[in-house]
Each structure stands twice: as C-alpha cells, then as structure tokens.
KOLMARDO-497131 format. One line per field, with one value per residue (C-alpha): residue in one letter; x, y, z; residue number from 1. Coordinates in nm, 2 decimals, decimal comma, always signed. Layout:
# residues N
residuo = (A;...)
xx = (X;...)
yy = (Y;...)
zz = (Z;...)
num = (NUM;...)
END
This chain:
# residues 116
residuo = (M;K;K;V;N;L;T;C;V;E;C;P;L;G;C;D;I;T;V;C;L;E;G;E;E;I;I;S;V;A;G;N;G;C;P;R;G;E;K;Y;A;R;N;E;V;V;C;P;K;R;V;L;T;T;T;V;R;V;S;D;G;R;M;L;S;V;K;T;S;E;P;I;L;K;S;Q;T;M;V;A;M;K;K;I;N;D;V;I;V;N;A;P;I;K;I;G;D;V;I;V;K;E;F;C;V;G;V;D;L;V;A;T;S;N;V;E)
xx = (+2,08;+2,06;+2,02;+1,87;+1,92;+1,65;+1,58;+1,21;+1,02;+0,68;+0,74;+1,01;+1,20;+1,38;+1,44;+1,73;+1,56;+1,72;+1,52;+1,66;+1,56;+1,61;+1,56;+1,24;+1,10;+1,12;+1,26;+1,27;+1,24;+1,43;+1,50;+1,15;+1,01;+0,65;+0,43;+0,42;+0,79;+0,77;+0,49;+0,70;+1,01;+0,82;+0,65;+0,97;+1,17;+0,90;+0,71;+0,82;+0,56;+0,55;+0,30;+0,40;+0,40;+0,46;+0,30;+0,08;+0,03;-0,27;-0,39;-0,28;+0,08;+0,08;+0,16;-0,07;+0,08;-0,07;-0,02;-0,15;-0,43;-0,25;+0,10;+0,20;+0,47;+0,81;+0,90;+0,61;+0,71;+0,86;+0,56;+0,33;+0,54;+0,51;+0,13;+0,14;+0,35;+0,05;-0,20;-0,33;-0,61;-0,83;-0,88;-1,04;-0,91;-0,95;-0,74;-0,87;-1,02;-0,96;-0,75;-0,74;-0,98;-0,82;-0,48;-0,34;-0,56;-0,74;-0,54;-0,65;-0,44;-0,56;-0,48;-0,28;-0,32;-0,58;-0,57;-0,82)
yy = (+2,07;+1,93;+1,56;+1,43;+1,06;+0,89;+0,54;+0,48;+0,36;+0,29;-0,09;-0,34;-0,31;+0,01;+0,13;+0,38;+0,68;+0,98;+1,30;+1,57;+1,93;+2,25;+2,52;+2,41;+2,22;+1,84;+1,74;+1,36;+1,07;+0,75;+0,42;+0,37;+0,02;+0,13;+0,44;+0,46;+0,52;+0,81;+0,97;+0,93;+1,08;+1,38;+1,45;+1,40;+1,65;+1,92;+1,88;+1,60;+1,46;+1,19;+1,00;+1,09;+0,79;+0,85;+0,81;+1,01;+0,99;+0,81;+0,97;+0,67;+0,70;+0,44;+0,54;+0,50;+0,47;+0,71;+0,83;+1,10;+0,99;+1,14;+1,25;+1,60;+1,83;+1,70;+2,06;+2,06;+1,75;+1,94;+2,17;+1,87;+1,70;+2,00;+1,97;+1,60;+1,64;+1,82;+1,55;+1,33;+1,07;+0,87;+0,49;+0,30;+0,37;+0,14;+0,12;+0,37;+0,61;+0,97;+1,12;+1,47;+1,58;+1,82;+1,78;+1,96;+2,09;+1,79;+1,55;+1,37;+1,20;+0,84;+0,55;+0,26;+0,04;-0,05;+0,07;-0,08)
zz = (-2,88;-2,53;-2,45;-2,13;-2,04;-1,83;-1,70;-1,74;-1,43;-1,59;-1,60;-1,49;-1,82;-1,72;-2,07;-2,12;-2,29;-2,45;-2,49;-2,73;-2,66;-2,84;-2,59;-2,40;-2,70;-2,72;-3,06;-3,01;-2,76;-2,83;-2,65;-2,50;-2,55;-2,53;-2,56;-2,18;-2,18;-2,43;-2,22;-1,90;-2,06;-2,20;-1,87;-1,67;-1,88;-1,89;-1,56;-1,33;-1,09;-0,83;-0,62;-0,27;-0,02;+0,35;+0,69;+0,92;+1,29;+1,44;+1,76;+1,97;+1,85;+1,57;+1,21;+0,91;+0,56;+0,30;-0,05;-0,28;-0,51;-0,81;-0,88;-0,75;-0,88;-0,77;-0,68;-0,43;-0,23;+0,06;+0,09;+0,09;+0,35;+0,58;+0,55;+0,62;+0,94;+1,09;+1,01;+1,30;+1,23;+1,46;+1,41;+1,26;+0,91;+0,61;+0,29;+0,04;+0,30;+0,22;+0,50;+0,36;+0,08;-0,17;+0,00;-0,31;-0,60;-0,73;-0,52;-0,20;+0,06;+0,10;+0,34;+0,21;+0,51;+0,78;+1,14;+1,38)
num = (1;2;3;4;5;6;7;8;9;10;11;12;13;14;15;16;17;18;19;20;21;22;23;24;25;26;27;28;29;30;31;32;33;34;35;36;37;38;39;40;41;42;43;44;45;46;47;48;49;50;51;52;53;54;55;56;57;58;59;60;61;62;63;64;65;66;67;68;69;70;71;72;73;74;75;76;77;78;79;80;81;82;83;84;85;86;87;88;89;90;91;92;93;94;95;96;97;98;99;100;101;102;103;104;105;106;107;108;109;110;111;112;113;114;115;116)
END
C-alpha cells in the first residue's frame, strides 16, 4: 500500500490529508476537514489540475493579467504557457473578457484586470 500526504488548498484551513492507494486505486482518504478536501485529494492523486494565472502582452507594451476559466491538467502547463507567449491583445479590455476562446478544450483564457 502506498500513502500520499497532501496539504489541502481548497480553503484556509490547510488540512493535512493522507491518501492510501493500492496500485492506482484509492483505498482511503483521511485528515480532510470537509468534503471539498476529500474531492481535492482524490483529484490531486489521480489527475492534478490547476487554474493557470499569468499575463499576456497588450499591443502598446503593457501587460494584462489573465487566467484559465477552468483548471487545466498540471502536465499541460508548459504547453499552455507556450501558447500564451504568442498572445497579443488590443485595449480596451475589461475583467472577464474572453481573450482566447477554447484556449484548451472547454477552457477559455479570460482577463482578470482592466486595460483602458
């Protein structure tokens, strides 16, 4: 049996969670203070994902903060960053504007700040 220790990041409590695996099968999850912690631990062990937050260039040289609308596979972060490096936007941009539709399958790249 393999044990994986994690610190939950779903809320400020930061519970220490232990996931027990037999092969690829999750046998148990312990230490979570809420159901969100258990879901986080199960996903983190099987298929870790992250919301990617970064910046893209505005045509006048400024930078615009952006994020993915949904978490993407952690293993795809570097591929996503290569795509982002080629993105240049024109002002004005408002928070929530879609910068790249379907940036990844089912995931948009959206603005997290305003640029006038």
